[in-house]
SEKE-127557 format. One record per residue (C-alpha): residue in one letter; y, x, z. Coordinates in steps of 0.1 Angstrom, whole numbers, plus 5000, padded with zeros to 4 digits. Layout:
# residues N
aYXZ...
This chain:
# residues 827
x500049995000x503350144989x506150105015x510050075000x512050345016x514750155037x518250095023x519650105060x521450355086x521650745080x519250795103x516450565087x516850305113x518249955109x519449765142x520849435135x522049205165x520848865169x522548575146x525348355156x526948325191x525348405223x525348115248x526748165282x524448365306x522748155328x521448235358x517348185367x518247985399x520347755378x518047685352x514347705341x514747685303x514448025284x517548155273x518048445244x520048735258x519748965227x517749045202x517149355173x515249395145x514649785128x512549925103x512650335092x512750485061x510750735064x508150865082x509150925118x507450995153x509650785174x512250545172x514550425192x515850075199x519350015220x519549675237x523249705246x523749385266x522849385302x519149325307x518749135345x516049175369x513248915355x514048925322x511048895294x511349155267x509149095236x508649235202x506449255171x505949645163x503949795133x503150135123x502250245089x500550585080x498850685113x495150615126x495850475161x498250245176x501850185178x502750265214x506150105231x508350175262x511750155275x513750375299x514150155329x510649985331x508250255312x505250115292x504649765278x501649565278x499749505246x498949145238x495749065219x495348945182x496849265166x496949325128x496449565104x498049635070x496249455037x494849815032x493149805068x495350065080x498250145106x498449905135x500749585141x500949445176x502849175199x504249415231x505949265261x507349345294x507349045321x509649065351x511849385342x513949555363x517649545358x519749745337x523349675338x524149915310x521549815287x518250015280x516550215250x513250095241x510850385222x508350285196x506150605187x502950755171x501551085187x501951165144x504051025116x504450695101x507150425090x507950225119x509449875122x509449595144x511749355162x512849305200x514149005221x515448955256x514948645273x515948515309x514348185323x510448305318x507948315343x507848685362x504048715360x501348555340x503948425315x501948495282x500748145279x498848175237x498948335205x498548335171x498648605144x497848605107x498448805073x498548715039x500448775005x503248534992x506348375001x505148105029x504248215063x502248075086x500748235118x498147955122x497947715152x497647855189x496147655216x497847375228x500547465253x502947255274x506347115265x509547325275x507547655268x509247945249x508048005215x508948365200x507548415162x507848725142x507348865104x507149195093x506849295056x505349595035x508049505009x511749345009x511648995006x515548985006x516148715031x513948475055x514548085060x513248005094x510647765096x509747495127x506847405150x506247075159x508846955143x511047155164x513047375144x513247765144x516447965156x516748275134x517948585163x517448895144x516249065109x516749375090x519249415056x516249355033x514049105054x511149325061x511349305100x512448915111x512448715146x513048355155x512448135184x512047815199x513247775236x512047505246x508847365225x507347035222x503746975235x501047095214x499647375194x502547595179x502647765143x505048065136x506447955099x509148125078x509348135040x510448445025x512648484996x510348654973x506548754975x505249044993x502749105021x503748965057x502448995089x503248725118x502848635152x503448345173x503448405212x504348105239x505548195272x505847995304x509047925317x510048015349x508947675379x512047495390x510247455422x508047715441x504747665432x501547615450x500747975465x496748055448x494148105474x492448415478x489348545453x485848505469x482348645457x483748945441x480749145424x479749395401x477049245377x477049565354x477349935367x476950205338x478150595342x481350515324x482350125327x482049885357x482049515351x483649275379x483148915383x484448665413x485148305422x488048115407x491348045429x492647745438x495947645439x498547765409x497048055395x499048235366x496148545369x494748785383x495449125395x492549425396x492349695418x490950035422x491250245452x494250055462x495750105425x496249805401x494349855370x494949535354x495249175355x493448875338x494348525325x494348255351x490748115332x489248445336x487348555364x485548885349x487149225343x485749585326x487049885342x486350145313x488050445333x485350525354x483250885357x479450945361x478450945398x481350855412x482450565441x484950325440x486250045460x487449775441x489949435454x491449115433x494048915442x495548595425x499048565415x501448275405x504048235377x506748365404x504548645409x503648565443x500448715456x497748585475x495748785501x493149095482x489748985483x486949135504x486749505487x483949585471x482349935470x480750065435x479050405428x478650495392x474950665382x475151035369x473750875336x473350575316x473750445281x477450535268x479350475236x480650765217x482450645188x482150395157x483050305122x483549975106x484449885067x484549575046x485149615008x486649314982x485549554957x482049634943x480149974952x476650094945x477250284977x479950435002x480050685027x481350635061x482150915083x481050955122x483851265128x483051305165x479951565173x476651375175x474151525201x470651585197x468951235208x471750985204x471150655190x472650545158x473050195154x474649955128x474849575111x475049645076x475149415043x475249415007x476449084986x475949074947x472849314943x468749194941x467049364967x468049495003x471249715013x470050085023x471250335051x470550715051x472650985071x473051325058x471451475089x468451235096x467551075065x466750725059x467150495091x465050235105x465249885091x464749625119x465849205117x467849075090x469248785071x471048705040x474748605032x473748225031x470948275012x472648594986x472348944992x470649095024x472349195059x470049405083x470349585115x469449955109x469050255133x468150575140x467050675173x466551045188x468951185164x469151555151x472251715163x475351685141x478251955157x480551855129x479751475128x477651325101x478051095071x476350765066x475750605031x475450265026x473850134993x472649874972x470449854939x473449794918x477549724928x477849494955x480249404984x479249625009x479949545049x479049725080x479749825116x478250125131x478150295167x476850625178x475450575218x474250835240x471650775271x469450585250x465450605245x464550905222x461350705214x460650315207x464150255219x464449905203x463649675233x464749295217x466549185183x467748845169x470048715145x471948405137x474548235113x477347975110x480747895104x483647825125x485648055149x482948095179x480048335167x476948345188x473448485188x470448475213x469248455236x466648695238x463748705258x464448855294x465049205296x465349465327x469349535340x470049865324x469649785287x471949885263x472949535250x474849565212x475949255194x477849305158x479349045135x480149015095x482148775083x483048635050x486448565054x488648805073x489448625106x492348895116x491348915155x488148855175x487748795212x484648975226x482548735247x480148795275x476248765288x475048725320x478648735334x478949065320x481949115295x481149295263x483749545253x484849525216x484449925205x484149895166x486349685142x488049725107x491349595100x490649265088x487949225114x485549115092x482849345104x482949415145x480749545170x480649505208x478449645236x477449605270x476549955285x473849835311x472849485312x472349245340x469049135339x467848835321x467948705284x470848855266x473248645245x476048765222x479348565215x482748615198x485648425194x487148455160x490848455150x490248235120x487548005109x485048125086x481148205079x479748475103x476648655104x475748825137x472748995153x471749115187x469749385202x468949565232x467849905236x465850085268x468050325284x466350725287x466550755323x466250535355x469950415365x470350435404x473650235412x475050135444x477049825456x478849755493x480549485499x482049285532x482148895532x483848665554x482048365569x483548035575x483848175614x486848375611x485348565640x482248665623x482348955599x478849065581x478549325559x475749385531x474749695510x471849645482x470849945461x469149875427x467150115406x466349985369x463550175354x463250145317x459849915307x459350085276x455550155268x454050495265x455050605232x451950715212x452150885176x449150795153x447851025125x445750905099x442851085093x443051205055x446751125046x448151365024x451851375019x453351324988x453851594960x457251674950x456651934928x456451774896x459551584903x462251524871x465151314863x464951024842x467151084818x467451424821x470551474796x473751214799x475451144766x477751084754x480451194776x482350854780x482850844817x480450544821x478150554849x474250604841x471250524862x469050804868x465950784885x463351034903x460251084881x456851284883x456251214925x452551124931x450451104959x446951244967x445950914980x447150684957x449650534982x452850394968x455550644974x459250494981x461850704966x465350794985x468650984971x469651184998x472651384984x474351384949x476351714941x477851904910x478552234897x482152114885x484751994911x485851634907x488951544891x488951874870x491551884837x489851674809x488151464833x490551154832x491551184870x488550994881x486950944912x484150984925x481851084898x478450974916x476950694939x473750574948x473250804978x470850575005x469350414972x466250464947x468650534920x471750784916x474350654893x476150964876x478950974853x478451114819x481551324818x482051704818x485251964812x487051954775x486952204749x484752534756x482852384786x479552474795x478652094807x478151954838x474951984860x474351734884x471951784911x470051494930x468651554960x465851304975x463051224997x459451044991x457850885014x454350735015x454650465041x452050655063x453750935076x453551155046x456751265032x458251545011x462051664993x463251794963x466151834938x466251724902x469151824880x470951614853x473151804824x475951644806x476251874779x479851994764x477951864726x475251684709x474251954687x471952254687x473952384717x472752054741x472652294770x474252324805x475052644820x474052564858x476652684882x475052574911x475252264938x479152334947x480952014950x480051674967x479851434935x480251124960x483351224974x485351334995x488551214975x486650824973x487650785006x491350735001x491650684961x489050424957x491050164981x493350134951x492850164913x490150374911x488050104929x488749874901x487750144874x484650234894x483449874892x484049904854x482550244849x478950074861x476549994838x476449674821x473349474802x470849774806x468549754778x470349534753x472049664720x475649524730x477749474701x480349754692x483349544697x482449444731x481449824742x484949904726x487049654747x485149724780x485750104772x489449994767x489749814797x488250104815x490550344801x494050154808x492550104846x492450494850x495550584833x497250324859x495550514890x496950834876x500650714866x503250774894x505750554876x505650214895x506450014862x504450224839x501350194864x501549814866x502149794829x498849974822x496949774849x497949464834x496749574799x493749664813x492849364830x493749174796x491349364776x488749294800x489348944797x488748944760x485649124769x484648824785x485248594756x483748814731x480548834753x480448454752x480548444717x477948704712x475548564741x476148204720x475148384688x471648524705x472948874702x473048924739x471348724765x473348484791x472848754820x474448984801x477648754793x477448634829x477549004843x480849064822x482248764835x481648864870x482749194863x485949054853x486348824884x486249094906x488349374887x491249074885x491049004921x491349374931x494049454905x496149134918x496049284953x496949654940x500049514921x501049324947x501149624969x502849864944
């Protein structure tokens, strides 16, 4: 996505004051209707690490500070703080930009300290990025538990709508904001439940904008607005409680504090609901506050603990004026020295077709780690394939389909080999397909027979759930993952046996998500997630045995109804893996496959037209006559990618993790000694026998007597690494166009010429720096592809090609057209 430079101040930061005339300042004691004090909107015109936003008017004690902030270009969360209160609170329902990068989030600071001379808000990232956002200051808002409901959305166009929040009471503050990737020019405020929004601040080009309703109508709220010109937009609607007009009933002390799950790096707490006017709960560790929960939430996960350490927890309840109950009875917890731990993860969901795609786990993978993921392919026959560059193919478990099409499966690799520099996971299909996955790396899991229970489910709506499983012992790793057909934008993790899940892996659109519990409570397990928008969903739940016995100790003090009698109880629980002993069975007389006569089929690619050609591995035999399964484990070449004369294409091969390599028929220009591909593979007989090898494929300089290649060795990775960045733009469209079509059919020359013309135009668009020229070339390429659809349809009617061939051309056009539309919107 291209970000337009800002035409604002010389410092690269625009600050626009609130629109209209400010009403007289009303003290909190005189009114409970929220009142706008001041607002600002900003956008930087270049990559920076910090932007400062001044609030020049006085900020009163108890004010609410709130804003919608974004960073584009950094792989991290945007951070917000001010010079009086410190760090702000990040709200749920964050978004990313349409290319699944950057970060957009609501931050707020309730019950601000007084700042008679105003204050300075700092928006930052650790690297550099484009920063933008809006800020507003309100009086008359609740001092604690102020955030009631929130909704957010992203899209392309002129009509902005966040979707509905949950229902709220009349008289609440509704804050809405819109950020855009390009310049809409101006923004017209919308309305919610018939109440019009009032614009409060915006930048000169309309890329950052905020509005509000200071007294809502009762019901679900929408953040709406209209942009003057279409662009990608990102919007939020947040509803805040007003300050009560009369003192609320004080909340009672929470009771029943316990720790249903204690892992070496996480402690899960639960307690009984308080009575009275409860606006939320505060959780304390060793006397210091570590977080709050909503009034209807009586669970909390402490993710900042260390193995083998003793902690003391307590919880209290508070109301909207920040009056707190007495703290609960203390709970002492000692974390185990070892248990399953989350290490790292990655998720992706593509709207363009790939035969294979490589995901990277960049942190070190230790010997014995468990690698697990939920993988899907839509659009190709057969199963999705998963392998990595250290361990090879993964183990396939439970599976389902995308409502009868494609394939979705749980894959895992227990007892991983070490990978000090991380590893690459390749997901593939038998043909170009939409690939989707969520993957995680765990430590402290059994190295053999790790998988205990697994189950799948699918449905549609905003609530996804799976299970229950059969009963499992305490201390197991519980992993739940979901793939969605749409883009929910955000998800909220669920719980199992009163233990909250932690959302550890998510792609930008929240179409691929993975949550986990590191130490289960004993009993059947369920997985659940609440999606930010209704869509069809496909979910898996799996439990894994821990590597070691997990001792944990909890100690609590409880008070009976007799105030003079106090009893203390201490419980120690030990969870031992119920995994049966591992047995390695060798089938007498089984011999591994023979890879010595392996060869590529075909061995030569001609003509060098930049099209992809499917290449298989032939000649592998098995002495026992067992069927042999081939898996491509790597593809390299002796010439660099994107070299001179190669059309600036990316990448040159796909198919790692599948049975067939797809290689680009391409070589250097005049005087070249050809290109040589090295296709590495593994052959398995399904009975424990395995051999590996490498075959070569030549793309010669010419087709005459000198039809040979001079092999310089396996020097460059044919599948990237440039694909990860470039293939998110026009290159991805070119890749889809380059895939083989109508294999085995005699395609009319006019159709082949039109397809080649479409691909060439898209290649030129991808390599063109000029914005107008690139758009013109892209539109010509899509037009040529549309013409090819017509030619294919006529050829099918004449019997020159099969109806399936014509359908594949039409499908290619639809996929390329959709991807091109998105690409054009972001240029």
